[in-house]
N, C-alpha and C positions, 0 to 999 in steps of 0.2 A: 503492501499499499503505499503511496506519495504523499507527504502529506503537504500542503500547500499550505504557504503565507496568507493568504489572501481568507478573508471571512467567508463561512460560509451563507452568510445571509445578503451578501453583497449585490446591488443590483446589475442591472447591463451595462447600465452609464458608468460607473465604478470598476465594473473591470475593463472596457475598453478604453479608459482613462491608464487604470495603472499598464497595460499592454503598451500603449502609444507613449507613457515615458519610461517605460522601461526599457523599450524600443532604440539600439543603436541609433546616432544621427546617419549613418550613412544608409544605414535600411531607410528611413524616414523620407530618405531627399531623393531613394530609388523609388522607391513604391509612389510619390509625389511625381517624378518623371515616367518613368513608364506608366503610370495612367494616365497622365497627360498626354501620352503620345498614342494612345488606343482609342482615347475619347478622341480624337481629332482627325483619326483614322479610321474609328469608325462612323465620324460624323461624314465625313467625305470621302469613302471609298467603297464603304459599304450601303447601299441602297437598300438592300431590304434588311439589312440586320441593323439600323443605325437605332431604330427603337427597342432595342434592347441591349445593345453593346455601349451607346454613349451614355446611356443613366448609369449603368454598371460602373463604366471608366471613368465619371465624373463623382460616385459615391466614395470610389477607392482613391481618387484625388479629394476630394476631400474632406478626409479622414486625413491622408497624408499632411496636406498643410495645416490643418489643425493641429496634428503633433509636431511639427516644426513652428507653429506660431506660440502654441502651449510652452514649447521650451525657451523661445525666444522671451516671451511675456515672466515669464517663472525667474532668467536671467537680466532682466528690466526690474523686477523688484528686489533683486536681490542685491543688485547696485543702486539701489533707490531710486530709480525713474520711473515716477509715480503715473508721469504724462502717458509716456512709452507704452508702458504696460497697459494703461489704461486704454488706450487704441489699438494696443493687440490683443486686448479684451475682448473690444469689439467687434476683430476681424475673427475672432476664434469662433464668437455668436454666430457673424457671419457664415461660415465655413461649415459648422454646425447646422444650421440651417438649410444650406444647401444640400448638405449631404443628407436629410432628413427628407426635404424634397424629393432629392433626385431617385431617395430608394422609394416612396411613394408611387412617383413616373414609374420607375421598373417595378413592381406589382402592378401595375396599372396595363404596365407592356407586355408584361408577361402573361396577365389574365386575357389581357385582350385577344393575343395571340394564341396562347394554348385553347380558348374557347372559342376561336375561329371566326371572332366580332369582323362586320364589315367598315369596324372603322379605321382609318388610317390615323395614326398618330404623329 
C-alpha cells in the first residue's frame, strides 16, 4: 500500500493545485507549448476534428498557463510585490475560467458528435 501525503477528503481543485505546484517548471512550459501547438494545428488544419481537438488543447493549455502564472504569482508574493501578484492572480483567474468554459465546450462537442446531432459547432 502506498501512503499519500494528500488528505483523503481533498477536493478536485486542491488535487489539481497540488499537482500543478509540484510539477517541474520545464514540464509546465513543455505542456503549455505543446498544447498551444496542438490547438493551433487543430484549429487550422483539421476541419472535421476542430470541434474536439481545439477545446481539448485549449483546456490543456489553460491549465499549463495557470500553473506557470501561479508559480510566478507565488514568487511575486515572496518578494513583496503586491501589485504584480494581484495582476498575476487576475490572469490566473482568467485562465481558470477559460479552462472551465473550454471544458464545457469540449463536453458539448463530444456529446453532439457521439449522439450524431446535426449541429455544426
